[in-house]
C-alpha positions as CSV (number, residue, x, y, z in Angstrom):
1,X,159.1,119.1,154.4
2,X,158.1,120.6,151.1
3,X,154.7,119.0,151.7
4,X,153.8,121.8,154.1
5,X,154.8,124.8,151.8
6,X,151.2,125.7,151.2
7,X,147.9,125.1,152.8
8,X,146.5,124.3,149.3
9,X,148.4,121.0,149.3
10,X,146.2,119.7,152.1
11,X,143.1,118.0,150.6
12,X,141.3,115.9,153.3
13,X,141.1,115.3,157.0
14,X,139.2,112.8,159.2
15,X,137.9,112.7,162.8
16,X,136.6,109.5,164.5
17,X,134.7,111.4,167.1
18,X,132.4,112.8,164.4
19,X,133.2,116.5,165.3
20,X,132.6,118.7,162.3
21,X,135.6,120.9,161.2
22,X,134.3,124.1,159.6
23,X,135.3,124.3,155.9
24,X,136.9,120.8,155.9
25,X,135.8,117.2,156.3
26,X,136.7,115.1,159.3
27,X,140.0,114.1,160.8
28,X,141.3,111.6,163.4
29,X,141.5,112.7,166.9
30,X,144.9,111.1,167.5
31,X,146.5,111.5,164.0
32,X,146.1,113.8,161.0
33,X,146.4,112.2,157.7
34,X,147.6,114.8,155.2
35,X,147.2,114.0,151.5
36,X,149.1,116.1,148.9
37,X,148.5,116.3,145.2
38,X,151.3,113.8,144.8
39,X,149.4,111.4,147.1
40,X,152.2,111.5,149.7
41,X,151.0,110.8,153.2
42,X,152.4,112.3,156.4
43,X,151.1,111.4,159.9
44,X,151.2,114.3,162.4
45,X,150.2,114.0,166.1
46,X,147.3,116.4,166.7
47,X,147.4,116.8,170.4
48,X,151.1,116.1,171.1
49,X,153.2,118.4,173.2
50,X,154.1,121.8,171.7
51,X,157.8,120.8,171.1
52,X,156.6,117.7,169.2
53,X,154.4,119.8,167.0
54,X,157.3,122.2,166.3
55,X,159.6,119.3,165.4
56,X,157.1,118.1,162.7
57,X,155.6,121.4,161.4
58,X,158.0,124.0,160.1
59,X,155.5,126.3,158.5
60,X,154.1,128.8,161.0
61,X,150.8,129.3,159.2
62,X,150.1,125.6,159.3
63,X,151.1,125.5,162.9
64,X,148.6,128.3,163.7
65,X,145.9,126.4,161.9
66,X,146.5,123.3,163.9
67,X,146.6,125.3,167.1
68,X,143.2,126.7,166.3
69,X,141.8,123.3,165.7
70,X,143.4,122.1,168.9
71,X,141.7,124.9,170.9
72,X,138.2,124.5,169.3
73,X,137.8,120.7,169.0
74,X,137.2,118.1,171.8
75,X,140.5,117.0,173.3
76,X,140.4,113.6,171.9
77,X,137.5,112.5,174.2
78,X,135.3,109.7,172.8
79,X,131.6,109.8,173.3
80,X,130.8,107.5,176.3
81,X,127.7,105.4,176.9
82,X,126.5,107.8,179.6
83,X,126.8,110.8,177.2
84,X,124.6,109.0,174.7
85,X,122.1,108.0,177.3
86,X,121.6,111.3,179.0
87,X,119.3,112.6,176.3
88,X,117.9,109.2,175.2
89,X,117.1,106.9,178.2
90,X,113.9,107.5,180.3
91,X,112.5,106.0,183.5
92,X,109.1,104.3,183.0
93,X,106.6,104.3,185.8
94,X,103.7,101.8,185.5
95,X,100.6,100.8,187.4
96,X,99.2,97.4,186.4
97,X,96.3,95.2,187.4
98,X,95.8,91.6,186.3
99,X,93.0,89.1,187.0
100,X,93.4,86.3,189.5
101,X,94.3,82.9,188.0
102,X,91.7,80.8,189.9
103,X,89.1,83.5,190.4
104,X,89.2,85.2,186.9
105,X,86.2,87.5,187.7
106,X,88.4,89.2,190.3
107,X,91.5,91.5,190.0
108,X,94.7,91.0,192.0
109,X,95.9,93.9,194.1
110,X,97.1,96.9,192.0
111,X,100.9,96.8,191.4
112,X,103.3,99.7,190.8
113,X,106.6,99.2,189.1
114,X,109.4,100.9,187.2
115,X,111.5,100.1,184.2
116,X,113.6,101.8,181.6
117,X,113.2,102.8,178.0
118,X,114.9,104.8,175.3
119,X,114.1,107.1,172.4
120,X,114.2,105.7,168.8
121,X,113.5,107.3,165.5
122,X,110.0,108.6,164.9
123,X,109.4,110.2,168.3
124,X,108.9,106.8,169.9
125,X,110.1,105.1,173.0
126,X,111.2,101.4,173.1
127,X,110.9,99.4,176.2
128,X,110.0,95.8,177.4
129,X,106.5,94.4,177.1
130,X,106.7,93.0,180.6
131,X,107.3,96.6,181.9
132,X,103.9,97.7,180.6
133,X,101.9,94.4,180.6
134,X,98.4,94.7,182.0
135,X,98.9,98.4,182.5
136,X,96.4,100.9,183.7
137,X,98.8,103.8,183.7
138,X,102.1,104.5,182.1
139,X,104.3,107.6,182.6
140,X,107.9,108.4,181.8
141,X,110.5,110.8,183.1
142,X,113.6,111.9,181.3
143,X,117.0,112.4,182.9
144,X,117.4,115.6,184.8
145,X,113.7,116.4,184.8
146,X,111.2,116.1,187.7
147,X,108.2,115.9,185.3
148,X,106.4,112.7,184.5
149,X,104.8,112.6,181.1
150,X,101.8,110.4,180.3
151,X,102.5,107.7,177.8
152,X,100.4,105.5,175.6
153,X,101.3,102.0,174.6
154,X,101.2,102.1,170.8
155,X,102.2,98.5,170.1
156,X,103.2,95.6,172.2
157,X,104.8,92.3,171.3
158,X,104.7,89.9,174.2
159,X,106.5,87.1,172.3
160,X,109.6,89.2,171.9
161,X,109.1,91.2,175.1
162,X,109.1,94.6,173.4
163,X,106.7,97.6,173.4
164,X,106.5,101.0,171.8
165,X,105.3,104.0,173.7
166,X,103.9,107.3,172.4
167,X,104.0,110.6,174.2
168,X,102.0,113.5,172.8
169,X,103.7,116.3,174.8
170,X,106.0,118.4,172.6
171,X,107.8,119.6,175.8
172,X,109.0,116.0,176.4
173,X,110.7,115.8,173.1
174,X,112.8,118.9,173.5
175,X,116.5,117.9,173.5
176,X,115.7,114.2,173.2
177,X,118.0,112.3,170.8
178,X,117.0,109.0,169.2
179,X,119.5,106.1,169.5
180,X,120.5,104.1,166.5
181,X,120.4,100.3,166.3
182,X,123.7,98.6,165.6
183,X,124.7,95.0,164.9
184,X,125.1,91.9,167.0
185,X,128.2,92.3,169.1
186,X,131.1,89.8,168.9
187,X,132.1,87.6,171.8
188,X,134.1,89.5,174.5
189,X,133.1,92.9,173.0
190,X,132.5,95.6,175.6
191,X,129.0,96.9,176.2
192,X,127.3,99.3,178.6
193,X,123.9,98.7,180.2
194,X,122.1,102.0,180.8
195,X,118.9,102.3,182.8
196,X,117.3,102.9,186.1
197,X,117.8,99.7,188.2
198,X,116.6,99.3,191.8
199,X,118.9,100.7,194.5
200,X,118.6,104.3,193.4
201,X,116.5,106.8,191.4
202,X,119.0,108.3,189.0
203,X,120.4,106.8,185.8
204,X,122.9,104.0,186.1
205,X,125.6,102.6,183.7
206,X,127.1,99.2,184.1
207,X,130.0,97.8,182.0
208,X,130.2,94.2,180.8
209,X,131.3,92.0,177.9
210,X,129.4,89.7,175.6
211,X,129.6,86.0,176.8
212,X,127.5,84.1,174.2
213,X,124.9,84.5,171.5
214,X,122.2,81.8,171.2
215,X,118.5,81.1,171.2
216,X,116.8,81.5,174.6
217,X,113.3,80.9,175.9
218,X,112.2,84.4,176.9
219,X,110.7,84.2,180.4
220,X,107.9,86.7,179.7
221,X,106.4,84.7,176.9
222,X,108.1,81.3,176.8
223,X,109.0,82.0,173.2
224,X,112.4,80.9,171.9
225,X,114.2,83.7,170.2
226,X,117.8,84.9,169.7
227,X,119.3,86.5,172.8
228,X,122.7,87.8,174.0
229,X,124.3,86.9,177.3
230,X,126.5,89.4,179.0
231,X,128.4,89.4,182.3
232,X,126.9,92.8,183.4
233,X,124.2,92.6,186.1
234,X,120.7,93.4,184.9
235,X,118.6,94.2,187.9
236,X,114.9,95.0,188.4
237,X,114.4,98.4,186.8
238,X,117.0,97.9,184.0
239,X,114.4,96.2,181.9
240,X,113.8,98.1,178.7
241,X,117.0,100.1,178.8
242,X,119.5,100.1,176.0
243,X,122.7,98.1,175.9
244,X,125.2,100.3,174.1
245,X,128.2,99.2,172.0
246,X,130.3,102.0,170.8
247,X,127.8,104.7,170.0
248,X,124.9,102.4,168.9
249,X,122.4,100.1,170.5
250,X,123.4,96.4,170.7
251,X,120.2,95.3,172.3
252,X,117.6,95.8,175.0
253,X,118.1,94.6,178.6
254,X,115.3,92.3,179.6
255,X,116.1,89.6,182.1
256,X,118.8,88.0,184.3
257,X,119.7,84.5,185.4
258,X,118.3,84.4,188.9
259,X,120.6,81.7,190.4
260,X,123.8,83.4,189.2
261,X,125.4,86.8,189.8
262,X,126.3,89.1,186.9
263,X,124.6,87.1,184.2
264,X,122.2,89.2,182.2
265,X,120.4,88.8,178.8
266,X,119.6,91.3,176.1
267,X,117.3,91.3,173.1
268,X,119.5,91.6,170.0
269,X,118.9,94.1,167.2
270,X,117.6,91.5,164.6
271,X,114.7,90.7,166.9
272,X,114.1,94.4,167.6
273,X,114.1,95.2,163.9
274,X,111.7,92.4,163.2
275,X,109.3,93.8,165.8
276,X,109.6,97.4,164.5
277,X,109.2,96.5,160.9
278,X,106.1,94.5,161.7
279,X,104.6,97.4,163.6
280,X,105.5,99.8,160.7
281,X,103.8,97.5,158.1
282,X,100.7,96.5,160.0
283,X,100.3,99.0,162.8
284,X,100.6,96.3,165.4
285,X,102.8,93.4,166.4
286,X,102.3,90.1,164.7
287,X,103.6,86.8,166.2
288,X,106.8,85.2,165.1
289,X,106.8,82.4,162.6
290,X,107.3,78.8,163.6
291,X,108.2,75.7,161.7
292,X,105.1,74.2,163.4
293,X,106.5,70.7,163.9
294,X,108.3,68.6,166.5
295,X,111.6,66.9,165.6
296,X,114.4,64.7,166.8
297,X,118.1,65.1,166.4
298,X,120.0,62.6,164.1
299,X,123.2,62.2,166.0
300,X,123.0,58.4,166.3
301,X,124.6,56.5,163.4
302,X,122.1,53.6,163.6
303,X,119.2,56.1,163.5
304,X,120.7,57.8,160.5
305,X,121.3,54.5,158.7
306,X,117.7,53.4,159.3
307,X,116.5,56.5,157.4
308,X,119.0,56.1,154.6
309,X,121.2,59.1,155.3
310,X,124.6,59.0,153.6
311,X,127.7,60.0,155.6
312,X,127.7,63.5,154.2
313,X,124.1,64.2,155.1
314,X,123.0,66.0,158.2
315,X,119.5,67.0,159.4
316,X,116.6,66.4,161.8
317,X,113.8,63.9,161.8
318,X,110.2,65.1,161.8
319,X,108.1,63.5,164.5
320,X,104.8,65.4,164.4
321,X,103.4,68.2,162.2
322,X,100.9,70.8,163.2
323,X,97.8,70.1,161.2
324,X,97.0,73.8,160.9
325,X,100.3,74.7,159.3
326,X,101.2,74.9,155.7
327,X,103.9,72.3,156.4
328,X,101.2,69.7,157.0
329,X,100.2,69.8,153.4
330,X,103.6,68.7,152.0
331,X,105.7,67.3,154.8
332,X,105.3,63.8,156.4
333,X,106.2,62.1,159.6
334,X,109.7,60.5,159.4
335,X,110.9,63.0,156.7
336,X,114.4,64.3,157.4
337,X,114.9,68.0,156.9
338,X,118.4,68.5,155.4
339,X,118.5,72.2,154.8
340,X,116.4,75.4,155.0
341,X,116.9,78.1,152.3
342,X,120.2,76.4,151.3
343,X,121.6,76.4,154.8
344,X,122.5,72.8,156.0
345,X,121.0,71.7,159.3
346,X,123.4,69.8,161.6
347,X,122.5,66.5,163.2
348,X,122.1,68.5,166.4
349,X,119.6,70.9,164.8
350,X,122.0,73.8,164.6
351,X,123.1,75.9,161.6
352,X,126.3,77.9,161.0
353,X,126.0,81.4,162.4
354,X,129.3,83.4,162.3
355,X,132.9,82.9,163.2
356,X,132.4,79.2,163.8
357,X,129.5,79.8,166.1
358,X,126.3,77.7,165.7
359,X,122.7,78.3,166.7
360,X,119.5,76.3,166.3
361,X,117.9,76.5,162.9
362,X,114.7,77.9,164.5
363,X,116.4,81.4,164.3
364,X,116.2,81.3,160.5
365,X,112.4,80.5,160.8
366,X,111.7,83.1,163.5
367,X,113.2,85.9,161.4
368,X,110.8,85.3,158.5
369,X,107.8,87.5,158.0
370,X,104.3,86.0,158.2
371,X,103.4,84.2,155.0
372,X,107.0,84.4,153.8
373,X,108.2,81.2,152.1
374,X,111.1,78.9,153.0
375,X,112.8,76.3,150.8
376,X,113.1,73.0,152.6
377,X,115.4,70.2,151.4
378,X,113.9,66.9,152.5
379,X,115.1,63.3,152.5
380,X,112.1,60.9,152.2
381,X,112.7,57.1,152.0
382,X,116.2,57.7,150.6
383,X,115.2,60.3,148.0
384,X,115.8,64.0,148.2
385,X,113.0,66.5,147.6
386,X,112.6,70.3,147.8
387,X,109.4,71.9,149.1
388,X,108.6,75.7,149.2
389,X,106.4,76.2,152.2
390,X,104.7,79.3,153.6
391,X,105.6,80.1,157.2
392,X,103.1,81.7,159.5
393,X,102.3,82.0,163.2
394,X,99.9,79.3,164.3
395,X,98.2,79.7,167.7
396,X,99.1,77.0,170.2
397,X,96.6,74.6,171.7
398,X,97.6,75.9,175.1
399,X,98.4,79.6,175.0
400,X,101.8,80.5,176.5
401,X,100.6,83.8,178.0
402,X,97.5,85.9,178.5
403,X,98.3,89.6,178.9
404,X,96.3,92.7,178.5
405,X,92.9,91.0,178.2
406,X,90.5,89.5,180.7
407,X,90.4,85.7,181.0
408,X,87.5,83.7,179.8
409,X,85.4,81.6,182.2
410,X,82.0,80.0,182.7
411,X,80.3,78.9,185.9
412,X,77.5,76.3,186.0
413,X,76.4,74.4,189.0
414,X,79.4,75.6,190.9
415,X,81.8,74.2,188.4
416,X,84.2,76.9,187.1
417,X,85.3,76.2,183.5
418,X,88.4,77.7,182.0
419,X,90.5,77.2,178.9
420,X,93.9,75.8,179.9
421,X,96.9,78.2,179.6
422,X,100.5,78.0,180.6
423,X,100.1,80.6,183.4
424,X,97.4,78.4,184.9
425,X,99.7,75.3,184.6
426,X,102.5,77.2,186.4
427,X,100.3,78.5,189.2
428,X,98.4,75.2,189.7
429,X,101.6,73.1,189.5
430,X,100.0,70.6,187.2
431,X,101.6,68.5,184.4
432,X,103.1,70.4,181.5
433,X,102.4,67.6,179.1
434,X,99.6,69.5,177.5
435,X,102.0,72.2,176.3
436,X,103.4,69.8,173.7
437,X,100.0,69.0,172.2
438,X,99.0,70.6,168.8
439,X,95.6,71.8,167.8
440,X,93.6,69.7,165.3
441,X,91.2,72.6,164.4
442,X,91.4,76.3,164.4
443,X,90.2,77.8,167.7
444,X,90.6,74.6,169.6
445,X,91.1,74.9,173.4
446,X,91.6,72.5,176.3
447,X,88.7,73.3,178.7
448,X,89.2,72.3,182.3
449,X,87.3,72.5,185.6
450,X,89.4,75.0,187.4
451,X,87.6,74.7,190.7
452,X,84.4,73.6,192.4
453,X,82.4,76.3,194.3
454,X,80.9,74.2,197.0
455,X,77.1,73.5,196.9
456,X,74.9,70.6,197.5
457,X,74.5,70.3,193.7
458,X,78.2,69.3,193.3
459,X,78.8,67.1,196.3
460,X,81.5,64.6,195.7
461,X,82.8,66.3,192.5
462,X,85.5,68.4,194.2
463,X,88.1,65.7,193.3
464,X,87.7,66.6,189.6
465,X,89.5,70.0,189.7
466,X,92.0,70.6,186.9
467,X,90.6,67.8,184.8
468,X,89.7,68.3,181.1
469,X,86.1,68.3,180.0
470,X,86.0,66.0,176.9
471,X,82.3,65.8,176.1
472,X,79.0,67.4,177.1
473,X,76.0,65.1,176.5
474,X,78.1,63.0,174.1
475,X,79.3,66.0,172.0
476,X,83.1,66.6,171.8
477,X,84.0,70.0,173.4
478,X,85.9,72.2,170.9
479,X,86.5,75.2,173.2
480,X,85.1,77.2,176.1
481,X,82.5,79.0,173.9
482,X,81.4,75.7,172.5
483,X,81.0,74.2,176.0
484,X,79.0,77.2,177.1
485,X,76.7,76.7,174.1
486,X,76.3,73.0,174.8
487,X,75.3,73.6,178.4
488,X,73.0,76.5,177.7
489,X,71.2,74.6,174.9
490,X,70.7,71.4,176.9
491,X,67.2,70.0,176.4
492,X,67.6,66.9,178.6
493,X,66.7,66.5,182.2
494,X,70.3,65.7,183.2
495,X,73.5,67.2,181.9
496,X,76.3,64.6,181.4
497,X,80.0,65.6,181.2
498,X,82.8,63.2,180.3
499,X,86.1,64.1,181.8
500,X,89.6,62.8,181.2
501,X,90.6,59.6,183.0
502,X,87.1,58.3,182.3
503,X,85.4,60.4,185.0
504,X,81.8,61.4,184.7
505,X,79.8,64.3,186.1
506,X,76.0,64.3,186.1
507,X,73.9,67.4,187.0
508,X,70.2,67.9,187.0
509,X,69.9,70.8,184.6
510,X,67.1,72.8,186.3
511,X,68.6,72.3,189.7
512,X,72.1,73.3,188.5
513,X,70.6,76.4,187.0
514,X,69.1,77.5,190.3
515,X,72.2,76.5,192.2
516,X,74.3,78.7,189.9
517,X,72.2,81.8,190.7
518,X,72.4,81.0,194.4
519,X,76.2,80.5,194.3
520,X,76.8,83.8,192.3
521,X,74.8,85.7,194.9
522,X,76.4,84.1,197.9
523,X,80.0,84.7,196.7
524,X,79.2,88.1,195.1
525,X,80.4,87.0,191.6
526,X,79.1,89.6,189.1
527,X,78.4,87.1,186.3
528,X,78.4,83.4,185.5
529,X,80.5,84.1,182.4
530,X,83.2,86.4,181.1
531,X,82.1,89.2,178.7
532,X,83.4,87.4,175.6
533,X,80.8,84.7,176.2
534,X,77.9,86.9,177.0
535,X,75.3,87.1,174.2
536,X,74.9,90.3,172.4
537,X,72.0,92.4,173.6
538,X,69.1,92.3,171.2
539,X,67.7,95.8,171.8
540,X,71.1,97.6,172.1
541,X,70.5,101.3,172.5
542,X,71.3,103.3,169.4
543,X,71.9,106.9,169.0
544,X,69.4,109.0,167.1
545,X,65.9,108.1,166.3
546,X,64.7,104.7,167.5
547,X,63.9,102.2,164.8
548,X,60.6,100.3,164.6
549,X,60.7,96.8,166.1
550,X,59.9,95.2,162.8
551,X,63.0,96.7,161.3
552,X,64.9,95.4,164.3
553,X,63.7,92.0,163.6
554,X,64.9,92.3,160.0
555,X,68.4,93.0,161.2
556,X,68.3,90.0,163.5
557,X,67.1,87.7,160.8
558,X,69.9,88.7,158.5
559,X,72.5,88.0,161.1
560,X,74.5,84.8,160.7
561,X,73.0,82.1,162.9
562,X,70.5,84.6,164.1
563,X,67.4,82.5,164.4
564,X,68.9,80.1,166.9
565,X,70.5,83.0,168.7
566,X,67.1,84.8,168.9
567,X,65.4,81.8,170.3
568,X,68.0,81.4,173.1
569,X,68.0,85.1,173.8
570,X,64.3,85.0,174.3
571,X,64.5,82.0,176.6
572,X,67.4,83.5,178.6
573,X,66.3,87.1,178.9
574,X,62.6,87.2,179.6
575,X,62.4,91.0,180.0
576,X,64.0,91.4,176.5
577,X,61.5,88.9,175.1
578,X,58.5,90.8,176.5
579,X,59.2,93.8,174.3
580,X,60.2,92.3,171.0
581,X,59.0,88.7,170.9
582,X,55.9,89.4,168.8
583,X,57.8,91.1,166.0
584,X,60.5,88.6,166.0
585,X,58.2,85.6,165.9
586,X,56.1,87.1,163.2
587,X,59.2,87.6,161.1
588,X,60.5,84.1,161.7
589,X,57.2,82.4,160.9
590,X,56.8,84.4,157.7
591,X,60.1,83.4,156.1
592,X,61.3,80.1,154.6
593,X,64.6,80.5,156.5
594,X,62.7,80.9,159.7
595,X,60.4,78.0,159.2
596,X,63.3,75.6,158.2
597,X,65.2,76.7,161.3
598,X,62.1,76.1,163.6
599,X,61.7,72.6,162.2
600,X,65.3,71.8,163.2
601,X,64.8,73.1,166.7
602,X,61.8,71.3,168.2
603,X,63.1,71.4,171.7
604,X,63.6,75.2,171.5
605,X,60.1,75.7,170.1
606,X,58.7,73.7,173.1
607,X,60.5,75.9,175.5
608,X,59.6,79.0,173.6
609,X,55.9,78.1,173.7
610,X,56.2,77.9,177.5
611,X,57.9,81.3,177.6
612,X,55.2,82.9,175.4
613,X,52.5,81.6,177.6
614,X,54.2,83.0,180.6
615,X,54.7,86.4,178.9
616,X,51.0,86.4,177.9
617,X,50.0,85.7,181.5
618,X,52.3,88.6,182.7
619,X,50.8,90.9,180.0
620,X,47.3,90.2,181.1
621,X,48.2,90.8,184.7
622,X,49.7,94.2,183.8
623,X,46.6,95.2,181.8
624,X,44.5,94.5,184.8
């Protein structure tokens, strides 16, 4: 035992519990590894019985040093999930209010709920987006405290069901420790779900193991992203809480499989980091990238032979490409995608993941940043090509969700028009075929008749609910805003609408206008349109000294599309026209731009003349 003749021969120690030994480095809680200058190694039990220590250590000074460490260090206890969570996990209290699906001008009853969250670096709290969606109030309470602190939603990503909360109070942050993100856990690895599920008010810890790792359609947004399945129950209130593996976060608890017991899902750290990095770079969440095409698996040998694939080739067949995507510029229908960024795609559309696991190739695409490029290897008519395409999020023709903003609507003649969304499809129990359609132009929407508010003007049309409006007076409808414009600018006696399934609606324009006002008053509907469709007020009040009306007219003339907008504003809002019509008309008629616009709008001019006559008559009456 000459190795222990002097303390100076000991050079390094470790401890796996990360406890700091004064004057030395770290040593293992169960064994000390002693390295001499001759590089000899001796393993000595640290917390063995006293007689075991005496049998190994013969030098009394060394024994006293070990005894001191034994008395001052934790007795081999590893940090548990609950220990980590006590100063990190918070309970989130929310009040939310959303609009009704079929009466978008009304709110549903106010809803109160709870969830979980945890502290991350930068004095931020991470939670689920669905916990704070449509919120009017968010508060958090930390473990062991009765105080609820007001929180603000700094960023929210509904696609990945994640949100970041800010809390201004310095008192809240006292003693709060941020949790560190770890890696994707292996199958059968133990994890701990920490949070505030229903059934109690205090913090809860549930133990489980990892069952599988694969892409999953997140229920909050219907977006397909990587997820981890565990066999620990994730109940209402657990959402947003951390799932801990060792002493790091393996993911965020967010949903469960309703028809099965003890099957929960967590958002893995690659998705979390993607969200956090996007917020750090842009200040807000940006949508996840998509390949923006539909495809077919190539598992059938006859199908593969038809498209000239050799036996060693694997890939997927392109069926349709989103015309708004960068892929549309280079890829073609019936191309076979063989690989992405050098990673071969299997005939079942999967790629190698880890340890013989496979996941769909969409994961590689979803982890790209917007406008980041991907190298696609393509088989086209028996020849191989490589294309470097830019990936970006492209809005869907039918939005998959609509959170944190009021819905758009327009009412005319008792017909309620809405852009089609997935929540509407779900609530109305109508066909989901439209979800697969791709937009042909930017901003395109499917506009439907949501319901018919009964009136004599729309008798017999109640069977046309949930049908798409294809055309108005022969003009193809692009979106709800375009439909509103086509109806408001109608210059014919009757308004003709072509619906899907070759159905037709005809309304007398003037009668429908009067009926609209009557219906709104009868049903106490505040407006015939949502705020995003309402024209901007021409004489918006400004702070400071009021500007002359002629200058106001200059501003209006310089606005894009202003002349037509001015005309319709004057026709729609007579009180507004009474005050500024003369200045605006003078300005329009004294400029080439104005004269050219007037020539193109004869119907508007005719109606404007009628309005001017009426205003003149009113002015004369007021003078008298």
